[in-house]
N, C-alpha and C positions, 0 to 999 in steps of 0.2 A: 360701479357700485361695490362697496365692501362685501367680501364674502362672509360666510358664517363665522369666520374666525376674526371678526372685526375688532374684538377686544383683545386679541392676542398682542403681545408686546412687539412693536416694531422699533428697532434700535438704529439710529443714524450715527455713523462715525464721521466726524468732521463738521465743524460749525461755521464754515465759510458760507458764501452766498448759496451754493448749491445744497449743502447739508441743511442749512436753516430753512431754505425754501421747501425742501421735501419733508422736513419734520413738521412744519406748519400745515402743509398740505395733508399729511397723514392724520394729524390731529383734527383737521377740519372734516375729514372723512370718518371720524369716530374711533380711530385706533388709539390704543395706549402707546405713547411715544416717549422714547429716551433719546436725548441728544448728547453726544459724547465728544469731548475734546480734552486737551491736556489739563485745563484749569477748571472746567465745570462752571465757569462763570459767564456772565453776559446777560442780555435782555431776557426777561421772562416772557414766555409765549404760552397762551392758554392751552392746557392739555399736554404740555411738553415738560418732561422731567429732565433736568440737566445732571450729568455725571462727569467726573474727571477720571481719565484713565490714559495710560500711555499704550496705544495699540501697536507700537513697534515691538513689543514683547508678547509672547504667548500668555504670560500671566496677566498682563494688562488687558489684552484683547478678550480673555476669558471673563475678566471682571466687567468689562464694558458690555458684553453681550449676554450676560447672565440672564436667563429666563426669556430670551428673545426668540420669537418664531421666525422673524425675518430681519436680516441685517443689511443695511445700505452702506456701502463703502464710498464715502465722498471725501476721504482724506487726501489732501495734497500738500506738498512742501515746496519751498523756494526752488527756483530753477537749479541753483548751484548744488542742491542737496538731492535732487530727484534720483539720479542714477545710483547713489549710495543708499538712500533711505527707503525709497518705494519698494524695492524687493524685500526688505526686512519687514515692512508693514504687511506686504502680501503674505509672507510666510506665517506671520503671527495671526492675521485675521483668518486666512485659510485654515490654519491649524485649529483655530477656535471653533469655526463652524463645522469642521469635520468632527470635532469632539462632542459638540452639542446637538448637531442635526439641524441647526437653523439654516434657512435658505439665505443665499448671499446675492445681493443685487449690487453690481459694481458700476460706478460711474466712470466712463472711459473717455478717451480722446480720439481724435482722428490721426494721431501721430503714427500708428502702425502702418498706415497706407503709404506714408512717405510722399515724395513728389509724384503728382499725378499728371502734370502737364495739361491741366484743365479738364481731364476726364471726370465725369460725374461720379462721385463716390456713393456706391451702394454697399450693402452688407456682403456682396459677392466680390467686391474689388480686392485684388491681391494685396498682400501686405509686403511692401517693397521698401520699407524705411531704410535709410542709410545713416541718419543722424544717431548720435548716442542715445538721446532720449527716445527717439522713435523706436530703435531696436529694443531698448529696455522695455518699453510699453508692450511691444509685440511679444517679447519673451514672457512677460507676466501674463498676457492674455492667453498664450498657449498653455501655460500652467493652470490657469483657471478652467479652461475648457477641458483639459486633460483630467483634472480632478472630477469634473462632472461626468465625463465619459466613463471614467473608471469607477464611478459610484461612491467616491469618497465625500462628495459634497454636491449640493444642488446650487448651481450657479447660473446667473445670467449677466451678460455684459451690455451696457447701454452707452452708446457713443453720442457725443454732443459736438457741435461746432462751437465757435467762439461765443461766449455768453454775452447777453445784453439784458438789461432790466434793473428793477429796483434792487439795491444792495450789491450790485456788481461794480466794483471799483477797478480790479486788476484785469482789465480787458482792453483790447484795442478800441472798443466802444464803451469806455468806462470813465474812470477818474481823470484820465488825461484828455478826455474829449468834452464831456457834458458840462462840467463847471465852467470851463472857458467859453463854450458855446453860449451858455446862459448869461455870462457876464461881459461878453464882448472881447474876451481875451483870445489868445492864440491856441486853437484846438489842434491836437495832433492827429495826423493821419499817417498810416504806414504803407510803404510800398506803392504799388500802382493802384490808385483808388478807382480806376476805371474798370477794373476786373470784377467779375461776379464773385461775391463772397457771402457764404452762408453765416447767419448769426442765429443762434438758438436762444429764444426768449426764456428767461430763468423760470417763469411760471409754467411754461410748457415742459421744461426739463423736470420740474417737480411733479406735474401731473403724469408724465411718462414714467418716471421712476416709481411712483406710487402704484400705477397700473401694473407694472412688472412685479412689484411686491405682492400685489393682491392676486395675480393670475399666474400660477406656476406653469401653465401650459407654454409659457414663453421661455422656460429655462433651457439651458444647454447651448445657447447660441448668442451671437451679436445682434443687437437691434440699434437702429439709428433713431434717436428720440425726435419727436415731432418738431419740425423746423420749417419756417416759412420759406417759399421759393427764394433762391438767391437773387440779389440785385447787386449792382456795383456799390461800393462804399460811397462813391460820389452821389449816387441816387439817395442813399441814406442821408447824406449831408443835406441834399435838397429838401427831403422830407422834414428834416429838423428845421431848416430855414423857414419852410412853409409854416410850421407850427409856432416858431418864435416871431415871425413877422419881421425878420432882419437877416441880412447876409452873415455868413460865418467867415471868420478869419482862420484859415486852416494852414498849418505848417505841415507839409508832407515830407516825411523822411523816406526818400527813395533808396537811400543807403542807411542802414541802421547805425546810429551813433548816439553817444550820451547826450540827452537833452531832457529837461523837465524831470519827470519821475523815473526816467530810464537812465540809471547811473551806469558806470563802467562795468561793474560786477554783473548787472543784469544784461547789458549789451553783450558782454563776453559769452554768457551762457545762452542767450536767445539767438545769437547770430546763425546757428545751425538750423534754427526753425523759421528764419525770415523768408524762406521759400513760400510760406503760407500767404505772404503778401506780395509776391512777385509772379505768381501764377494764379489762375482762378481756383477758388476753394468752394466747390459746389457739392453739398451733401444732400442726398435724396433720402427722405424718410417715408416714402410711400408704402413700404412694407409694413412699418409700424402702424401707420394711419389706417390702412385697410384691415389689418389683423385686429387691432384694438378699438377701432372706431373713434380715434381721437385725432382731431385736426389741429394744426398749429394756429396760434393767435396771429391774425393779420399784422404785418410789420408796422403799419401805422398805429394800431392799438398798443403794440409793445412799446413804441417810441413815446406815445402819450403817457403811458405809465412810468416810463423811465424819466422823462422830463419832469413829471410831477414829483417823483422821488428826489431828484437832484435839486429841485426848487426848495423842497422841505429841508434838505441837507444844508443848502446855502443860507437858509433863513434861520438855522439853528445857531447855537453859541459859536461865535467867531467863524461860522461857515464850515465847521469841522465835521468830518464823518464820525 
């Protein structure tokens, strides 16, 4: 439930699927919400104000979070820009919340853990990343936590597995999979699809981030957002087939190469992260679940919502997102 500061302004940075999902969840809970991206354009959501700002500069970040009690950092950039741009965004956003006193909720990835060789990832798992993007994320996280320890800002980090759900296109269970599955085309699978792989439902991500925004007792540490127990990607495919009443045609890329939406530029940047599809990726969110009393959506329900979303997309003008 919202706290007594329910009408305090909650500002969400980044209007991708995660930022949009948390903004609409916060509005549903009765908060005043601002959703920020570079253009300040896009669909209107009830209770959500849009604002344009460049949060890679301190000036832009201060303008974005003006008047906010809680800030949610859900900004991401293309793979080829991450190592260069994400540290600049962190510097600006962290500087802004240090100046204003707003609490900061950061949407994070599993990248800092690096290759786990199938070990179940908990919040206590060592950070052993060797990839450029994994080391970068780990360095950013150390800076966030240091700012909290030193009393310069109030920060909490929320880690998610691969996204799945309505609005999620750029995911291994997204736009390269569901449209083809629904139309009888060739749906893409990555790596060894018989390995257990965690997928975080975008609705659970939103509920989890909102809970962290409302409950400051979670500050100063990493949390794993509520995520259904891992199953193999092949089992996910079976569940989709069951719902569609027809077999899938799946093209499995056991070696990453350009195909479909994965062009040479993407493949070149994603290659170092492909270990996520060649070893089990199992994220445990039991600490969050027991502390905050929030359970993940069952995988079947998440797939039902995702299939319904993609059916709507495909029935729209020219089947375009």
